[in-house]
C-alpha positions in Angstrom: 71.4 -22.8 76.0 72.2 -22.6 79.7 73.3 -25.6 82.0 69.9 -26.0 83.7 68.2 -25.8 79.5 70.2 -29.2 79.2 69.8 -30.4 82.3 66.1 -30.1 81.5 66.2 -31.1 78.1 68.2 -34.2 79.1 65.0 -35.1 82.1 62.5 -34.5 79.7 63.7 -37.1 76.7 64.5 -39.6 79.6 61.2 -39.2 80.5 59.7 -39.7 76.9 62.2 -43.0 77.0 60.1 -44.4 80.3 57.2 -43.3 78.9 57.0 -45.2 75.6 58.3 -48.5 77.8 55.6 -47.9 79.7 52.9 -47.8 76.6 54.4 -50.7 75.4 53.8 -52.8 78.2 50.3 -52.0 78.7 49.6 -53.5 75.3 49.1 -57.0 75.9 50.9 -57.0 79.0 53.2 -60.0 77.5 54.3 -57.9 75.0 58.2 -58.3 76.1 57.8 -62.1 75.9 56.1 -61.5 72.5 58.7 -59.2 71.3 61.9 -61.5 72.4 60.1 -64.3 70.3 59.4 -62.5 67.7 63.1 -61.4 67.3 64.5 -65.0 68.1 64.6 -67.9 65.8 62.3 -71.0 66.6 63.7 -73.4 68.6 62.8 -77.2 68.1 61.4 -78.7 71.6 61.5 -82.2 70.6 64.5 -84.5 68.4 61.1 -85.8 66.2 60.5 -82.0 65.1 64.6 -81.5 64.6 64.4 -84.5 62.5 61.4 -83.0 60.6 62.9 -79.6 59.9 65.7 -81.4 59.6 64.3 -83.0 56.3 62.7 -79.7 55.0 59.6 -79.4 56.2 59.6 -77.3 58.7 56.6 -76.4 61.2 55.9 -74.1 63.2 55.6 -75.1 66.8 52.3 -74.8 68.8 53.9 -73.4 71.8 56.8 -70.4 72.3 59.9 -71.2 73.7 60.9 -68.9 76.3 64.7 -68.2 75.9 65.2 -66.9 79.0 64.3 -69.6 81.3 63.9 -72.8 79.0 63.5 -75.4 81.6 61.2 -73.6 83.7 59.0 -72.5 80.3 59.5 -76.2 78.7 58.2 -77.3 82.1 54.6 -75.0 82.2 54.0 -74.9 78.2 54.2 -79.0 78.3 57.1 -79.1 75.7 59.0 -81.7 75.2 62.6 -81.1 77.0 65.7 -79.9 74.0 67.3 -83.1 72.6 71.1 -83.4 74.4 74.1 -82.6 71.7 74.4 -86.8 71.9 71.0 -87.4 70.3 70.7 -84.1 68.0 74.4 -85.3 66.2 76.5 -82.8 68.2 78.8 -85.4 69.8 79.7 -89.0 68.8 80.1 -91.5 71.9 81.2 -94.7 71.8 79.6 -96.3 75.1 80.4 -100.4 75.8 77.3 -101.4 75.8 75.1 -104.1 73.5 77.9 -106.5 73.5 76.9 -110.0 73.1 78.1 -112.3 75.6 81.0 -114.7 73.3 81.4 -112.0 70.6 84.9 -111.6 69.3 86.9 -108.4 70.3 87.6 -107.6 66.1 83.9 -107.4 65.5 83.0 -105.6 68.5 85.9 -103.1 67.7 83.9 -103.4 63.4 80.5 -102.6 65.0 81.8 -99.4 67.0 80.1 -100.4 70.6 83.1 -99.4 72.1 85.9 -96.6 72.8 88.9 -98.7 73.4 89.9 -102.0 74.7 91.2 -102.8 78.8 93.7 -105.8 77.9 94.7 -107.6 81.4 97.8 -110.3 80.9 98.7 -112.1 83.8 102.1 -114.1 82.9 102.5 -116.9 84.8 105.7 -119.5 83.5 107.7 -120.7 81.2 108.6 -124.1 79.9 111.6 -125.5 78.7 113.3 -121.9 77.8 116.7 -122.1 75.5 119.9 -121.7 77.2 122.3 -118.9 76.5 124.8 -119.0 79.6 127.7 -120.9 79.2 126.6 -122.6 82.2 123.7 -123.9 80.0 120.7 -121.8 82.0 119.2 -118.6 81.4 118.2 -115.6 83.2 114.9 -114.8 81.1 112.4 -111.9 81.0 109.2 -110.8 79.2 108.7 -107.9 77.1 105.7 -107.1 75.9 105.0 -104.6 72.8 101.7 -103.4 70.7 101.9 -101.3 67.7 106.1 -101.0 68.3 105.7 -99.9 71.9 106.9 -101.4 75.1 103.9 -101.6 77.1 105.5 -104.0 80.1 108.7 -105.9 80.9 108.3 -109.3 83.5 111.1 -109.3 86.3 114.2 -111.4 85.6 114.1 -114.6 87.0 117.8 -115.9 87.6 119.2 -119.5 85.9 116.3 -121.2 85.3 114.5 -122.6 81.9 111.1 -123.2 83.8 110.8 -119.6 85.2 107.6 -118.7 87.2 106.7 -115.3 86.9 103.1 -114.9 88.2 102.4 -111.5 86.9 99.6 -109.7 86.5 99.1 -106.2 84.5 96.5 -103.9 82.4 97.1 -101.8 79.8 94.3 -99.6 77.3 94.3 -100.9 73.8 93.3 -98.6 71.2 93.2 -100.5 67.8 92.8 -104.1 69.1 93.6 -105.4 65.6 97.2 -104.8 66.0 98.6 -107.7 67.0 100.1 -108.2 71.0 104.0 -109.3 70.5 106.1 -111.1 73.4 109.5 -111.2 73.4 111.5 -113.2 75.9 115.7 -112.6 76.4 118.4 -114.1 78.2 119.8 -111.2 80.8 123.5 -110.5 80.7 125.1 -108.1 82.7 128.1 -107.8 79.9 127.3 -106.6 76.4 123.4 -107.2 75.0 121.0 -109.4 76.2 120.4 -112.7 74.3 116.8 -112.9 72.3 115.2 -116.4 72.7 112.6 -116.4 70.7 109.1 -114.7 70.2 105.8 -114.8 70.1 102.6 -113.0 68.3 98.7 -113.1 69.6 95.7 -111.7 67.8 94.3 -110.4 70.8 91.3 -109.3 67.8 89.9 -113.1 67.7 89.6 -113.3 71.8 86.2 -113.5 73.3 85.4 -110.8 75.6 85.4 -111.0 79.1 86.3 -114.5 78.9 90.0 -115.1 80.5 91.9 -116.5 77.5 94.8 -119.1 78.1 97.3 -119.5 75.9 100.5 -121.7 75.2 102.6 -119.7 72.8 105.7 -122.1 70.8 107.9 -119.5 70.5 109.8 -118.8 67.3 112.8 -117.4 65.8 112.4 -114.5 64.3 115.8 -115.2 61.8 113.6 -118.3 60.8 115.3 -120.6 62.9 114.5 -124.6 63.6 115.8 -124.7 67.1 113.2 -125.2 69.9 113.0 -122.7 72.0 110.3 -123.5 74.6 107.0 -122.1 75.3 104.7 -119.4 77.5 101.9 -119.5 79.6 99.5 -116.5 79.9 96.5 -115.4 80.5 94.2 -112.9 78.0 91.2 -110.5 79.0 90.0 -108.2 76.8 86.6 -106.1 77.9 85.3 -103.2 76.0 85.5 -100.2 77.6 84.1 -96.6 76.7 85.8 -92.7 77.3 83.9 -92.4 80.7 86.9 -95.3 82.0 89.7 -94.2 80.5 91.4 -92.4 83.6 90.3 -95.4 85.7 92.5 -97.6 82.9 94.6 -95.2 83.2 95.9 -94.9 87.3 95.7 -99.0 87.1 98.2 -99.3 84.1 100.4 -96.3 85.6 100.0 -98.2 89.3 101.0 -101.6 87.3 104.0 -99.9 85.2 105.4 -97.2 84.5 106.9 -96.6 80.7 106.6 -100.6 80.4 108.7 -101.7 83.8 107.3 -103.7 85.8 106.4 -102.0 89.6 108.8 -101.1 91.4 109.9 -102.4 94.7 109.5 -101.0 98.1 111.9 -98.5 98.7 112.4 -95.2 101.4 109.6 -94.3 103.6 108.0 -97.6 103.6 108.1 -100.1 106.3 111.1 -102.6 106.1 110.1 -106.0 108.1 113.5 -107.6 108.4 117.5 -106.6 108.5 120.6 -108.9 106.5 123.7 -108.2 108.5 126.8 -108.9 106.0 130.2 -109.0 107.4 132.6 -109.4 104.4 135.7 -110.9 105.0 137.7 -112.1 102.0 138.0 -113.2 98.5 140.3 -115.9 97.8 141.6 -117.5 94.4 140.0 -114.5 92.7 141.1 -114.8 89.0 143.6 -112.0 86.9 142.2 -109.3 85.1 145.0 -107.1 84.5 148.3 -107.9 82.5 150.1 -107.7 85.7 148.5 -111.3 86.7 146.6 -109.2 89.9 143.3 -107.8 90.0 141.9 -104.7 91.9 138.8 -106.7 93.5 135.8 -105.1 94.7 132.2 -106.2 95.5 128.8 -105.7 94.9 125.4 -106.5 96.7 121.5 -106.5 95.8 118.7 -107.7 97.4 115.7 -106.2 96.0 116.1 -102.4 95.4 119.1 -102.5 98.4 122.4 -102.2 97.3 126.4 -101.7 99.1 129.7 -101.2 97.3 132.6 -102.6 98.8 135.7 -100.8 98.5 138.6 -102.3 96.5 142.0 -104.5 97.3 144.1 -103.2 95.0 146.7 -105.7 93.5 145.5 -109.0 94.6 143.9 -112.1 94.1 143.2 -112.6 97.9 141.6 -109.3 98.7 140.8 -108.4 102.9 137.7 -106.4 102.5 136.6 -106.8 106.4 133.8 -104.9 106.3 129.9 -104.8 107.6 127.1 -103.4 106.4 123.2 -104.3 106.3 120.3 -104.4 103.7 117.2 -103.9 104.6 114.3 -106.5 103.4 110.6 -105.5 102.4 107.6 -107.6 102.7 107.8 -108.3 98.7 111.6 -108.1 98.6 113.4 -110.9 96.7 115.3 -114.0 99.2 117.4 -114.7 96.7 120.9 -112.4 97.4 123.2 -111.3 94.7 126.9 -111.1 94.8 129.0 -109.9 92.1 133.1 -108.8 91.6 134.3 -107.0 89.5 138.0 -105.5 88.7 139.0 -101.7 89.3 139.9 -100.5 86.3 141.1 -96.2 84.6 138.3 -96.8 81.9 135.3 -99.3 82.3 135.3 -101.9 85.4 135.6 -105.9 84.1 133.3 -108.2 85.3 135.2 -111.6 87.2 132.3 -113.7 88.7 129.2 -113.8 90.5 127.4 -115.7 92.8 123.6 -116.1 94.3 122.2 -117.0 98.7 119.0 -118.4 98.9 118.2 -116.6 102.4 114.9 -118.7 102.4 117.1 -121.5 103.2 119.3 -119.5 106.1 117.9 -119.6 110.4 116.4 -116.6 111.8 118.5 -114.6 114.5 121.8 -116.7 114.1 125.1 -116.0 112.2 126.0 -118.1 109.5 129.6 -118.7 107.8 129.0 -118.6 104.1 132.0 -119.5 101.8 130.1 -118.5 98.4 132.4 -120.1 95.3 131.8 -117.5 92.1 130.4 -119.1 88.6 132.8 -120.8 86.5 135.4 -121.3 89.3 136.1 -117.7 89.6 137.3 -117.6 93.6 135.7 -117.2 97.2 133.9 -115.0 98.3 134.1 -115.1 102.4 131.5 -113.5 104.5 129.5 -114.1 107.9 125.2 -113.4 107.3 122.3 -113.3 110.0 119.0 -112.0 108.9 116.9 -110.1 112.0 114.0 -108.5 113.1 111.6 -110.6 111.3 108.2 -111.3 112.6 108.8 -115.5 112.8 107.1 -117.5 115.5 109.5 -117.9 118.6 112.5 -115.1 116.7 113.6 -112.9 119.4 111.9 -110.4 117.5 108.7 -112.1 118.2 106.4 -110.1 120.6 104.0 -112.6 120.6 106.5 -114.3 122.3 107.7 -112.5 124.4 107.3 -112.7 128.6 108.5 -110.3 131.2 109.9 -111.7 134.4 108.4 -111.3 137.7 109.3 -108.1 139.6 111.8 -106.6 136.8 109.7 -103.7 135.9 109.0 -103.0 139.7 113.0 -103.4 140.3 113.8 -101.0 137.6 111.6 -98.1 138.5 112.8 -97.9 141.8 116.4 -97.7 140.5 115.8 -95.1 138.2 113.7 -93.0 141.0 113.8 -89.2 141.6 116.0 -89.6 144.3 118.7 -91.7 142.5 118.9 -89.5 139.7 122.2 -88.0 140.4 123.8 -91.4 140.9 122.7 -92.9 137.9 122.7 -90.4 135.7 125.4 -92.0 133.6 123.1 -94.2 133.1 120.0 -92.4 131.7 119.7 -90.9 128.3 117.3 -91.3 125.7 116.3 -93.3 122.2 115.1 -92.1 118.8 113.2 -94.3 116.4 112.6 -93.1 112.7 
């Protein structure tokens, strides 16, 4: 058979195929749709019909379901829309709905009316806490734990048995029946932190959407009978569904990261004050080496701002003579912490510390301070000034600035273009970051 005969044979086959297709179309006009409806299984058109089929009573719907255009076909034939996967039993959602006022969190969890809970805690204060330092005070902070994991850690309040925290945070809780444990500890720079007691909170017994203030008596987990004081906090439990999880997670991340309190402002944020310090000397330091001397140096801390001085070798009256600045941010504490250490080859030894309350010092003025270290460990001498604050009347307060008449005109005339060669050394530029 030649190539021309083969082409004719193929063309005939194609022609016969299309002819048969046209004949099938001419029968009834809707042959293609009828053919699809015969070949495809019948789909239920309502939830009631599906339930009827699941019970064993299969009924044929009165209208055909157009599988190529389901939504349009359903509207044209007057059929009800298909049930959603949730209605048909394919997925399980737990919307936080139908929660009656006054319901307890445990009852809502057992009824399955929510997916999880949002726990909001306001840690207010402590009262009559136990003393753990030699000075008769403590540096307390609180850890919150749920199901063995730390969910939040408060800030440390220095040398106070009646601390004021006033901190808020929000975390998601999967199992509301797991008790929340509060541990109070005393912060120590050397060694492990000392326990000051703990309290257990039953979250399942808290009323939904109602802030509940609790005064918790601290107890010794080892069964001791020592009075350890009280902690005051407000707890709010809210039922949530899966759609709220992302929002709660963002709030939890912004409040705390891995159970830590929010970080204080750092680089890239505006500061509104500057603490300028000239560290002069130390007096009557305690000996830490076998030679009866020490190698003392100082560490300064103001919020997140830190500075470390040089070490003066083999002396009890070091002469540091260093100048440095610490930035103050809007949320920075007003307590400047100074610690003195002895430089050693293996591990530096702690010598003493003191705190300076900056809120008691006058702004825009230099102060000579002789700060005594705790336990008579020596004296630190420094000059300190606070500048750059927007305190009313200070030099940095722009509202208090008054321009002298004629001063601007005199400066403009002094630096005119024709006078530039005469004032070339007084011309420069200033960059502000």
